[in-house]
PDB file of N, CA, C and O in Angstrom:
ATOM      1  N   MET A   1       9.123 -15.847  -4.583  1.00  0.00           N
ATOM      2  CA  MET A   1       8.815 -14.981  -3.462  1.00  0.00           C
ATOM      3  C   MET A   1       7.751 -15.655  -2.590  1.00  0.00           C
ATOM      4  O   MET A   1       6.864 -16.345  -3.092  1.00  0.00           O
ATOM      5  N   ASN A   2       7.855 -15.447  -1.314  1.00  0.00           N
ATOM      6  CA  ASN A   2       6.915 -15.988  -0.338  1.00  0.00           C
ATOM      7  C   ASN A   2       5.495 -15.510  -0.650  1.00  0.00           C
ATOM      8  O   ASN A   2       5.295 -14.349  -1.009  1.00  0.00           O
ATOM      9  N   GLY A   3       4.514 -16.398  -0.514  1.00  0.00           N
ATOM     10  CA  GLY A   3       3.125 -16.046  -0.812  1.00  0.00           C
ATOM     11  C   GLY A   3       2.587 -14.916   0.038  1.00  0.00           C
ATOM     12  O   GLY A   3       1.817 -14.084  -0.444  1.00  0.00           O
ATOM     13  N   THR A   4       2.988 -14.878   1.306  1.00  0.00           N
ATOM     14  CA  THR A   4       2.548 -13.798   2.187  1.00  0.00           C
ATOM     15  C   THR A   4       3.102 -12.465   1.707  1.00  0.00           C
ATOM     16  O   THR A   4       2.390 -11.461   1.678  1.00  0.00           O
ATOM     17  N   ILE A   5       4.373 -12.460   1.331  1.00  0.00           N
ATOM     18  CA  ILE A   5       4.995 -11.232   0.829  1.00  0.00           C
ATOM     19  C   ILE A   5       4.298 -10.774  -0.443  1.00  0.00           C
ATOM     20  O   ILE A   5       3.992  -9.591  -0.594  1.00  0.00           O
ATOM     21  N   GLU A   6       4.046 -11.700  -1.352  1.00  0.00           N
ATOM     22  CA  GLU A   6       3.360 -11.351  -2.603  1.00  0.00           C
ATOM     23  C   GLU A   6       1.989 -10.747  -2.331  1.00  0.00           C
ATOM     24  O   GLU A   6       1.588  -9.782  -2.981  1.00  0.00           O
ATOM     25  N   ARG A   7       1.276 -11.318  -1.371  1.00  0.00           N
ATOM     26  CA  ARG A   7      -0.062 -10.816  -1.036  1.00  0.00           C
ATOM     27  C   ARG A   7       0.015  -9.388  -0.505  1.00  0.00           C
ATOM     28  O   ARG A   7      -0.769  -8.535  -0.923  1.00  0.00           O
ATOM     29  N   TRP A   8       0.943  -9.115   0.407  1.00  0.00           N
ATOM     30  CA  TRP A   8       1.047  -7.765   0.967  1.00  0.00           C
ATOM     31  C   TRP A   8       1.549  -6.763  -0.055  1.00  0.00           C
ATOM     32  O   TRP A   8       1.141  -5.602  -0.030  1.00  0.00           O
ATOM     33  N   LEU A   9       2.435  -7.194  -0.963  1.00  0.00           N
ATOM     34  CA  LEU A   9       2.871  -6.286  -2.025  1.00  0.00           C
ATOM     35  C   LEU A   9       1.721  -5.991  -2.990  1.00  0.00           C
ATOM     36  O   LEU A   9       1.635  -4.885  -3.524  1.00  0.00           O
ATOM     37  N   ALA A  10       0.844  -6.957  -3.215  1.00  0.00           N
ATOM     38  CA  ALA A  10      -0.345  -6.709  -4.042  1.00  0.00           C
ATOM     39  C   ALA A  10      -1.254  -5.688  -3.370  1.00  0.00           C
ATOM     40  O   ALA A  10      -1.800  -4.808  -4.036  1.00  0.00           O
ATOM     41  N   PHE A  11      -1.421  -5.800  -2.051  1.00  0.00           N
ATOM     42  CA  PHE A  11      -2.204  -4.799  -1.316  1.00  0.00           C
ATOM     43  C   PHE A  11      -1.554  -3.421  -1.434  1.00  0.00           C
ATOM     44  O   PHE A  11      -2.245  -2.416  -1.594  1.00  0.00           O
ATOM     45  N   ALA A  12      -0.229  -3.379  -1.357  1.00  0.00           N
ATOM     46  CA  ALA A  12       0.491  -2.102  -1.478  1.00  0.00           C
ATOM     47  C   ALA A  12       0.265  -1.489  -2.855  1.00  0.00           C
ATOM     48  O   ALA A  12       0.066  -0.280  -2.975  1.00  0.00           O
ATOM     49  N   ARG A  13       0.294  -2.317  -3.888  1.00  0.00           N
ATOM     50  CA  ARG A  13       0.048  -1.808  -5.250  1.00  0.00           C
ATOM     51  C   ARG A  13      -1.375  -1.270  -5.386  1.00  0.00           C
ATOM     52  O   ARG A  13      -1.599  -0.275  -6.075  1.00  0.00           O
ATOM     53  N   GLU A  14      -2.327  -1.917  -4.738  1.00  0.00           N
ATOM     54  CA  GLU A  14      -3.711  -1.419  -4.768  1.00  0.00           C
ATOM     55  C   GLU A  14      -3.806  -0.047  -4.104  1.00  0.00           C
ATOM     56  O   GLU A  14      -4.484   0.847  -4.610  1.00  0.00           O
ATOM     57  N   ASP A  15      -3.130   0.115  -2.978  1.00  0.00           N
ATOM     58  CA  ASP A  15      -3.135   1.421  -2.313  1.00  0.00           C
ATOM     59  C   ASP A  15      -2.455   2.479  -3.175  1.00  0.00           C
ATOM     60  O   ASP A  15      -2.902   3.626  -3.215  1.00  0.00           O
ATOM     61  N   LEU A  16      -1.383   2.106  -3.861  1.00  0.00           N
ATOM     62  CA  LEU A  16      -0.721   3.056  -4.758  1.00  0.00           C
ATOM     63  C   LEU A  16      -1.669   3.474  -5.869  1.00  0.00           C
ATOM     64  O   LEU A  16      -1.740   4.654  -6.213  1.00  0.00           O
ATOM     65  N   ARG A  17      -2.386   2.533  -6.424  1.00  0.00           N
ATOM     66  CA  ARG A  17      -3.348   2.850  -7.492  1.00  0.00           C
ATOM     67  C   ARG A  17      -4.439   3.785  -6.971  1.00  0.00           C
ATOM     68  O   ARG A  17      -4.826   4.729  -7.659  1.00  0.00           O
ATOM     69  N   MET A  18      -4.927   3.531  -5.776  1.00  0.00           N
ATOM     70  CA  MET A  18      -5.943   4.416  -5.195  1.00  0.00           C
ATOM     71  C   MET A  18      -5.386   5.816  -4.982  1.00  0.00           C
ATOM     72  O   MET A  18      -6.091   6.802  -5.198  1.00  0.00           O
ATOM     73  N   ALA A  19      -4.130   5.915  -4.560  1.00  0.00           N
ATOM     74  CA  ALA A  19      -3.502   7.229  -4.386  1.00  0.00           C
ATOM     75  C   ALA A  19      -3.410   7.952  -5.725  1.00  0.00           C
ATOM     76  O   ALA A  19      -3.656   9.156  -5.802  1.00  0.00           O
ATOM     77  N   GLU A  20      -3.058   7.220  -6.774  1.00  0.00           N
ATOM     78  CA  GLU A  20      -2.969   7.826  -8.109  1.00  0.00           C
ATOM     79  C   GLU A  20      -4.337   8.315  -8.587  1.00  0.00           C
ATOM     80  O   GLU A  20      -4.449   9.405  -9.148  1.00  0.00           O
ATOM     81  N   LEU A  21      -5.367   7.513  -8.363  1.00  0.00           N
ATOM     82  CA  LEU A  21      -6.717   7.918  -8.763  1.00  0.00           C
ATOM     83  C   LEU A  21      -7.182   9.136  -7.973  1.00  0.00           C
ATOM     84  O   LEU A  21      -7.780  10.055  -8.534  1.00  0.00           O
ATOM     85  N   ALA A  22      -6.909   9.142  -6.683  1.00  0.00           N
ATOM     86  CA  ALA A  22      -7.290  10.287  -5.852  1.00  0.00           C
ATOM     87  C   ALA A  22      -6.543  11.543  -6.287  1.00  0.00           C
ATOM     88  O   ALA A  22      -7.116  12.632  -6.292  1.00  0.00           O
ATOM     89  N   LEU A  23      -5.281  11.406  -6.649  1.00  0.00           N
ATOM     90  CA  LEU A  23      -4.501  12.549  -7.122  1.00  0.00           C
ATOM     91  C   LEU A  23      -5.115  13.126  -8.389  1.00  0.00           C
ATOM     92  O   LEU A  23      -5.238  14.342  -8.532  1.00  0.00           O
ATOM     93  N   ALA A  24      -5.497  12.252  -9.299  1.00  0.00           N
ATOM     94  CA  ALA A  24      -6.106  12.709 -10.553  1.00  0.00           C
ATOM     95  C   ALA A  24      -7.409  13.468 -10.305  1.00  0.00           C
ATOM     96  O   ALA A  24      -7.779  14.348 -11.082  1.00  0.00           O
ATOM     97  N   GLU A  25      -8.100  13.123  -9.222  1.00  0.00           N
ATOM     98  CA  GLU A  25      -9.367  13.774  -8.875  1.00  0.00           C
ATOM     99  C   GLU A  25      -9.187  14.947  -7.918  1.00  0.00           C
ATOM    100  O   GLU A  25     -10.150  15.642  -7.594  1.00  0.00           O
ATOM    101  N   GLY A  26      -7.958  15.165  -7.467  1.00  0.00           N
ATOM    102  CA  GLY A  26      -7.699  16.271  -6.550  1.00  0.00           C
ATOM    103  C   GLY A  26      -8.169  16.028  -5.127  1.00  0.00           C
ATOM    104  O   GLY A  26      -8.437  16.977  -4.390  1.00  0.00           O
ATOM    105  N   ILE A  27      -8.270  14.765  -4.734  1.00  0.00           N
ATOM    106  CA  ILE A  27      -8.712  14.412  -3.380  1.00  0.00           C
ATOM    107  C   ILE A  27      -7.448  14.140  -2.548  1.00  0.00           C
ATOM    108  O   ILE A  27      -7.055  12.993  -2.337  1.00  0.00           O
ATOM    109  N   PHE A  28      -6.837  15.216  -2.092  1.00  0.00           N
ATOM    110  CA  PHE A  28      -5.495  15.139  -1.539  1.00  0.00           C
ATOM    111  C   PHE A  28      -5.400  14.427  -0.195  1.00  0.00           C
ATOM    112  O   PHE A  28      -4.374  13.811   0.092  1.00  0.00           O
ATOM    113  N   ASP A  29      -6.436  14.493   0.635  1.00  0.00           N
ATOM    114  CA  ASP A  29      -6.368  13.750   1.893  1.00  0.00           C
ATOM    115  C   ASP A  29      -6.310  12.249   1.629  1.00  0.00           C
ATOM    116  O   ASP A  29      -5.641  11.513   2.354  1.00  0.00           O
ATOM    117  N   GLN A  30      -7.010  11.797   0.591  1.00  0.00           N
ATOM    118  CA  GLN A  30      -6.984  10.380   0.238  1.00  0.00           C
ATOM    119  C   GLN A  30      -5.663   9.982  -0.433  1.00  0.00           C
ATOM    120  O   GLN A  30      -5.208   8.847  -0.291  1.00  0.00           O
ATOM    121  N   VAL A  31      -5.057  10.916  -1.158  1.00  0.00           N
ATOM    122  CA  VAL A  31      -3.720  10.660  -1.720  1.00  0.00           C
ATOM    123  C   VAL A  31      -2.765  10.349  -0.574  1.00  0.00           C
ATOM    124  O   VAL A  31      -2.046   9.350  -0.608  1.00  0.00           O
ATOM    125  N   CYS A  32      -2.763  11.205   0.434  1.00  0.00           N
ATOM    126  CA  CYS A  32      -1.865  11.023   1.582  1.00  0.00           C
ATOM    127  C   CYS A  32      -2.145   9.713   2.302  1.00  0.00           C
ATOM    128  O   CYS A  32      -1.219   8.974   2.634  1.00  0.00           O
ATOM    129  N   PHE A  33      -3.411   9.425   2.542  1.00  0.00           N
ATOM    130  CA  PHE A  33      -3.774   8.207   3.259  1.00  0.00           C
ATOM    131  C   PHE A  33      -3.300   6.961   2.513  1.00  0.00           C
ATOM    132  O   PHE A  33      -2.641   6.101   3.096  1.00  0.00           O
ATOM    133  N   HIS A  34      -3.632   6.862   1.230  1.00  0.00           N
ATOM    134  CA  HIS A  34      -3.294   5.652   0.480  1.00  0.00           C
ATOM    135  C   HIS A  34      -1.796   5.544   0.207  1.00  0.00           C
ATOM    136  O   HIS A  34      -1.260   4.438   0.149  1.00  0.00           O
ATOM    137  N   ALA A  35      -1.121   6.666   0.040  1.00  0.00           N
ATOM    138  CA  ALA A  35       0.336   6.630  -0.133  1.00  0.00           C
ATOM    139  C   ALA A  35       1.000   6.096   1.137  1.00  0.00           C
ATOM    140  O   ALA A  35       1.915   5.276   1.062  1.00  0.00           O
ATOM    141  N   GLN A  36       0.541   6.557   2.295  1.00  0.00           N
ATOM    142  CA  GLN A  36       1.088   6.077   3.565  1.00  0.00           C
ATOM    143  C   GLN A  36       0.816   4.586   3.737  1.00  0.00           C
ATOM    144  O   GLN A  36       1.698   3.839   4.161  1.00  0.00           O
ATOM    145  N   GLN A  37      -0.394   4.152   3.412  1.00  0.00           N
ATOM    146  CA  GLN A  37      -0.739   2.739   3.525  1.00  0.00           C
ATOM    147  C   GLN A  37       0.120   1.887   2.593  1.00  0.00           C
ATOM    148  O   GLN A  37       0.563   0.801   2.968  1.00  0.00           O
ATOM    149  N   CYS A  38       0.350   2.378   1.391  1.00  0.00           N
ATOM    150  CA  CYS A  38       1.184   1.669   0.422  1.00  0.00           C
ATOM    151  C   CYS A  38       2.581   1.435   0.981  1.00  0.00           C
ATOM    152  O   CYS A  38       3.090   0.314   0.953  1.00  0.00           O
ATOM    153  N   VAL A  39       3.190   2.488   1.483  1.00  0.00           N
ATOM    154  CA  VAL A  39       4.551   2.378   2.012  1.00  0.00           C
ATOM    155  C   VAL A  39       4.590   1.461   3.229  1.00  0.00           C
ATOM    156  O   VAL A  39       5.494   0.635   3.354  1.00  0.00           O
ATOM    157  N   GLU A  40       3.624   1.598   4.117  1.00  0.00           N
ATOM    158  CA  GLU A  40       3.597   0.748   5.310  1.00  0.00           C
ATOM    159  C   GLU A  40       3.511  -0.724   4.933  1.00  0.00           C
ATOM    160  O   GLU A  40       4.229  -1.549   5.497  1.00  0.00           O
ATOM    161  N   LYS A  41       2.652  -1.057   3.998  1.00  0.00           N
ATOM    162  CA  LYS A  41       2.495  -2.453   3.586  1.00  0.00           C
ATOM    163  C   LYS A  41       3.724  -2.954   2.845  1.00  0.00           C
ATOM    164  O   LYS A  41       4.138  -4.097   3.037  1.00  0.00           O
ATOM    165  N   ALA A  42       4.310  -2.120   2.005  1.00  0.00           N
ATOM    166  CA  ALA A  42       5.466  -2.535   1.212  1.00  0.00           C
ATOM    167  C   ALA A  42       6.703  -2.760   2.075  1.00  0.00           C
ATOM    168  O   ALA A  42       7.542  -3.599   1.747  1.00  0.00           O
ATOM    169  N   ILE A  43       6.822  -2.021   3.170  1.00  0.00           N
ATOM    170  CA  ILE A  43       8.020  -2.116   4.007  1.00  0.00           C
ATOM    171  C   ILE A  43       7.810  -3.017   5.217  1.00  0.00           C
ATOM    172  O   ILE A  43       8.640  -3.885   5.486  1.00  0.00           O
ATOM    173  N   THR A  44       6.737  -2.832   5.935  1.00  0.00           N
ATOM    174  CA  THR A  44       6.548  -3.506   7.215  1.00  0.00           C
ATOM    175  C   THR A  44       6.187  -4.974   7.064  1.00  0.00           C
ATOM    176  O   THR A  44       6.855  -5.830   7.645  1.00  0.00           O
ATOM    177  N   TYR A  45       5.159  -5.284   6.309  1.00  0.00           N
ATOM    178  CA  TYR A  45       4.652  -6.649   6.281  1.00  0.00           C
ATOM    179  C   TYR A  45       5.616  -7.655   5.657  1.00  0.00           C
ATOM    180  O   TYR A  45       5.794  -8.730   6.229  1.00  0.00           O
ATOM    181  N   PRO A  46       6.250  -7.369   4.517  1.00  0.00           N
ATOM    182  CA  PRO A  46       7.211  -8.340   3.988  1.00  0.00           C
ATOM    183  C   PRO A  46       8.400  -8.572   4.914  1.00  0.00           C
ATOM    184  O   PRO A  46       9.041  -9.621   4.847  1.00  0.00           O
ATOM    185  N   GLY A  47       8.697  -7.603   5.775  1.00  0.00           N
ATOM    186  CA  GLY A  47       9.800  -7.763   6.712  1.00  0.00           C
ATOM    187  C   GLY A  47       9.471  -8.664   7.882  1.00  0.00           C
ATOM    188  O   GLY A  47      10.319  -8.900   8.743  1.00  0.00           O
ATOM    189  N   GLY A  48       8.245  -9.172   7.923  1.00  0.00           N
ATOM    190  CA  GLY A  48       7.854 -10.100   8.964  1.00  0.00           C
ATOM    191  C   GLY A  48       7.527  -9.443  10.285  1.00  0.00           C
ATOM    192  O   GLY A  48       7.584 -10.096  11.327  1.00  0.00           O
ATOM    193  N   ARG A  49       7.189  -8.180  10.266  1.00  0.00           N
ATOM    194  CA  ARG A  49       6.902  -7.473  11.505  1.00  0.00           C
ATOM    195  C   ARG A  49       5.439  -7.580  11.908  1.00  0.00           C
ATOM    196  O   ARG A  49       5.022  -6.999  12.911  1.00  0.00           O
ATOM    197  N   ARG A  50       4.679  -8.302  11.147  1.00  0.00           N
ATOM    198  CA  ARG A  50       3.273  -8.510  11.509  1.00  0.00           C
ATOM    199  C   ARG A  50       3.005 -10.002  11.484  1.00  0.00           C
ATOM    200  O   ARG A  50       3.428 -10.696  10.559  1.00  0.00           O
ATOM    201  N   ASN A  51       2.319 -10.491  12.470  1.00  0.00           N
ATOM    202  CA  ASN A  51       1.973 -11.912  12.521  1.00  0.00           C
ATOM    203  C   ASN A  51       0.655 -12.124  11.812  1.00  0.00           C
ATOM    204  O   ASN A  51      -0.351 -11.512  12.171  1.00  0.00           O
ATOM    205  N   ASP A  52       0.649 -12.980  10.816  1.00  0.00           N
ATOM    206  CA  ASP A  52      -0.590 -13.312  10.098  1.00  0.00           C
ATOM    207  C   ASP A  52      -1.204 -14.561  10.686  1.00  0.00           C
ATOM    208  O   ASP A  52      -2.254 -15.010  10.224  1.00  0.00           O
TER     209      ASP A  52
END
């Protein structure tokens, strides 16, 4: 896998983990924020829609 793709997928996994931690703590606005960030990074950046 391309190094750039791997890097952005790692960022997406970090956001997913933060969403999971926020969910466990009942911090729902942060769950929504990090879940959205996770999906955006997992879909948009590996598709080459952002110039690094």
